[in-house]
C-alpha positions in Angstrom: 28.6 32.5 -181.9 32.2 31.4 -181.4 31.2 29.8 -178.0 28.5 27.8 -179.7 30.9 26.7 -182.5 33.5 25.7 -179.9 30.8 23.7 -177.9 29.6 22.0 -181.1 33.1 21.0 -182.1 33.8 19.7 -178.6 30.6 17.6 -178.5 31.6 16.2 -181.9 35.0 15.2 -180.5 33.4 13.6 -177.4 31.0 11.6 -179.5 33.8 10.4 -181.8 36.0 9.4 -178.9 33.3 7.2 -177.3 32.3 5.8 -180.7 35.8 4.6 -181.3 36.2 3.4 -177.7 32.9 1.6 -177.4 34.3 -1.9 -178.0 37.1 -1.5 -175.5 34.8 -0.3 -172.8 32.4 -3.1 -173.4 35.2 -5.7 -173.4 37.3 -4.6 -170.5 34.8 -2.7 -168.3 31.5 -4.4 -169.1 30.1 -1.2 -170.6 30.9 1.0 -167.7 33.5 3.8 -167.9 34.9 4.0 -164.4 37.6 2.3 -162.3 37.0 0.0 -159.4 37.5 0.6 -155.7 39.8 -1.9 -154.0 39.5 -2.1 -150.2 42.7 -2.1 -148.2 41.8 -5.5 -146.8 40.6 -8.6 -148.7 40.9 -9.5 -152.3 38.2 -8.6 -154.9 37.9 -9.0 -158.6 37.7 -6.0 -160.9 34.0 -6.5 -161.4 33.5 -6.6 -157.6 35.7 -3.5 -157.3 33.5 -1.6 -159.8 30.4 -2.5 -157.8 32.1 -1.2 -154.6 32.8 2.1 -156.4 29.2 2.3 -157.3 28.2 1.6 -153.7 30.4 4.5 -152.7 28.3 6.8 -154.7 25.2 5.7 -152.8 27.0 6.1 -149.5 28.4 9.5 -150.3 25.0 10.8 -151.4 23.0 9.0 -148.6 20.7 7.6 -151.3 17.2 6.5 -150.4 14.0 5.5 -152.2 12.5 9.0 -151.9 15.3 10.8 -153.8 15.6 12.0 -157.4 19.2 11.9 -158.6 21.1 13.2 -161.6 23.8 11.1 -163.2 25.7 13.8 -165.1 27.5 11.9 -167.9 25.7 8.6 -167.6 27.5 6.6 -170.3 25.5 3.5 -171.1 23.5 3.6 -167.9 25.5 1.0 -165.9 25.8 3.1 -162.8 22.3 4.6 -162.9 20.5 1.3 -163.3 22.6 -0.2 -160.5 21.9 2.6 -158.0 18.2 2.5 -158.9 18.0 -1.2 -158.2 20.0 -1.1 -155.0 18.7 2.1 -153.4 15.3 2.5 -155.0 16.0 6.1 -156.0 14.8 7.7 -159.2 17.6 8.6 -161.6 17.9 10.9 -164.6 21.0 10.1 -166.7 22.2 12.5 -169.3 24.9 12.2 -172.0 25.7 14.0 -175.2 26.4 10.7 -177.0 23.4 9.4 -178.8 24.3 5.7 -178.9 24.8 5.8 -175.1 21.2 6.9 -174.6 19.9 4.0 -176.6 22.1 1.5 -174.8 21.2 2.9 -171.4 17.5 2.7 -172.2 17.9 -0.9 -173.3 19.8 -1.7 -170.1 17.1 -0.1 -168.0 14.5 -2.2 -169.7 16.5 -5.4 -169.2 17.0 -4.6 -165.6 13.2 -3.8 -165.2 13.8 -0.3 -163.9 12.5 1.8 -166.8 9.9 3.2 -164.5 12.5 4.6 -162.1 15.5 5.6 -164.4 15.3 7.9 -167.4 18.0 8.8 -169.9 18.2 12.0 -172.0 20.5 13.4 -174.7 21.6 16.5 -172.9 24.7 18.6 -172.1 25.4 19.0 -168.4 26.5 22.5 -169.0 23.2 23.5 -170.4 20.4 21.4 -169.0 16.6 21.8 -169.6 15.7 20.6 -166.1 13.9 23.2 -163.9 15.5 24.8 -160.9 15.6 22.7 -157.7 14.9 19.4 -159.6 17.2 17.0 -157.8 18.0 15.8 -154.3 21.5 14.7 -155.4 23.9 14.8 -158.3 27.0 12.7 -159.1 29.6 12.4 -161.8 32.0 9.5 -162.2 35.0 10.2 -164.5 32.8 12.3 -166.8 33.4 15.9 -165.6 36.7 16.2 -167.4 34.8 16.5 -170.7 33.5 19.9 -169.7 35.0 22.9 -171.5 33.8 25.4 -168.8 33.9 23.9 -165.3 32.4 27.0 -163.8 29.4 26.9 -166.1 28.9 23.2 -165.5 29.1 23.5 -161.7 26.7 26.5 -161.8 24.2 24.3 -163.7 24.6 21.6 -161.0 23.9 24.2 -158.4 20.8 25.5 -160.2 19.1 22.1 -160.6 20.0 20.9 -157.1 17.5 21.4 -154.3 18.6 23.4 -151.2 20.0 20.9 -148.8 21.0 18.6 -151.6 24.5 17.1 -152.2 26.9 16.5 -155.1 29.5 13.7 -155.3 32.1 14.1 -158.0 34.4 11.0 -158.6 37.1 12.7 -160.6 40.8 13.0 -161.4 43.0 15.9 -160.5 46.5 16.7 -161.8 49.6 18.4 -160.4 50.9 21.8 -161.6 52.5 21.6 -165.1 55.9 22.5 -163.7 56.0 19.1 -161.9 55.7 17.2 -165.1 58.6 16.5 -167.4 58.4 17.9 -170.9 57.7 14.4 -172.3 55.0 13.9 -169.7 53.3 17.2 -170.6 53.3 16.2 -174.2 51.7 12.9 -173.5 49.2 14.5 -171.2 48.2 17.1 -173.8 48.0 14.5 -176.5 45.7 12.2 -174.4 43.5 15.2 -173.5 43.2 16.2 -177.2 42.4 12.6 -178.3 39.9 11.9 -175.6 38.2 15.4 -175.6 39.0 15.7 -171.9 39.5 19.4 -172.3 38.5 20.2 -168.7 41.2 18.2 -167.1 43.7 21.1 -166.9 41.2 22.9 -164.7 41.2 20.1 -162.1 44.4 20.7 -160.0 45.5 19.0 -156.8 44.5 20.9 -153.7 42.7 23.6 -155.7 39.6 22.0 -157.3 37.7 22.3 -154.0 37.9 26.1 -154.3 36.5 25.9 -157.8 33.5 24.0 -156.3 33.1 26.6 -153.6 33.1 29.4 -156.2 30.0 27.8 -157.8 28.2 28.4 -154.4 28.5 25.0 -152.8 29.4 24.6 -149.1 31.0 22.0 -146.9 33.3 20.9 -149.7 35.2 17.8 -148.8 37.8 15.8 -150.7 38.9 12.2 -150.3 42.0 10.9 -152.1 41.3 7.3 -153.0 44.2 6.9 -155.5 45.5 3.9 -153.5 42.2 2.1 -153.9 42.0 2.7 -157.6 45.6 1.8 -158.5 44.8 -1.9 -159.0 42.3 -0.9 -161.7 44.9 1.2 -163.4 47.5 -1.6 -163.1 45.0 -4.1 -164.7 44.5 -1.8 -167.7 48.2 -1.2 -168.0 48.8 -5.0 -168.2 46.4 -5.3 -171.1 47.7 -2.2 -172.9 51.4 -2.4 -172.4 52.6 -4.6 -175.3 50.3 -3.0 -177.9 51.3 0.5 -176.7 55.0 -0.3 -176.9 54.6 -1.6 -180.4 52.7 1.5 -181.4 55.3 3.7 -179.8 58.1 1.9 -181.6 56.4 2.7 -184.9 55.6 6.3 -183.8 51.9 5.6 -184.1 50.6 6.0 -180.5 48.6 9.1 -181.4 45.0 8.0 -182.1 45.2 5.3 -179.4 44.7 7.4 -176.3 43.3 4.7 -174.1 46.4 2.5 -174.5 48.6 5.5 -174.0 46.7 6.6 -170.9 46.6 3.0 -169.5 50.4 2.9 -169.5 51.5 6.5 -169.0 48.9 7.6 -166.5 49.7 4.6 -164.3 53.3 5.9 -164.2 52.2 9.5 -163.5 49.9 8.2 -160.8 52.8 6.4 -159.1 54.7 9.8 -159.1 51.7 11.6 -157.6 51.1 13.6 -160.7 47.5 12.3 -161.0 45.1 11.6 -158.2 41.7 10.0 -158.0 39.3 11.8 -155.7 35.8 12.0 -154.3 34.6 15.5 -153.9 31.4 16.1 -152.0 29.6 19.3 -151.3 26.2 20.6 -150.2 23.8 23.4 -151.4 
């Protein structure tokens, strides 16, 4: 009973966070909830960088028209509809946030891909899909909302076909002892205010072992922090003055996105946060 109560409270916090953050995501990230990928050569806009990040998902999963794919934490459907249009694959997107399901379905209709992409109100730690349903699974900055990473990864393993692949585009963090006391307080406050309760389970150089413990093989990690840093820098630029004013008044709690935009950029510069692509096979 306690586990169910904890999960229900966590879901409520996730929904409240995304309800409060909806306007910001729509304004600054065009409805998506992920950073962009900036190549080492050539200049691109943030919008182009976001599309390059979405292309990376297709590349890492070797997407093709014959595949059925799970978007675990689909947000408003921006990534799922893009991948369906570009690669021709069928996508099921799931989220625990009701307004996101409605927005994603509207987007799929506008993009004329409603026959190929479906969206469901569902928890990725307790899915109703049958075993061996998907050829591939991806997350993009959504997995930190799990409260039990082992259970979530076990569900991914269950619904993935033998020979299928996962690609997880996620953050990891350093050991607590490498943070200052102020940095730990900021990190804990952001985690609490964004319902990213799973983030403390995602540690540098250790998360691959967590994926292996769920049964996956051929686990690989790519640190693409350098390619993501311009996205972080852009958000810091927008958030810096409002954040400093809030901090001056002692009112930064309740504004986790502004706090994260400024403070996480500094932590990333120190190597305390990384942005990674984890891939693995079943």
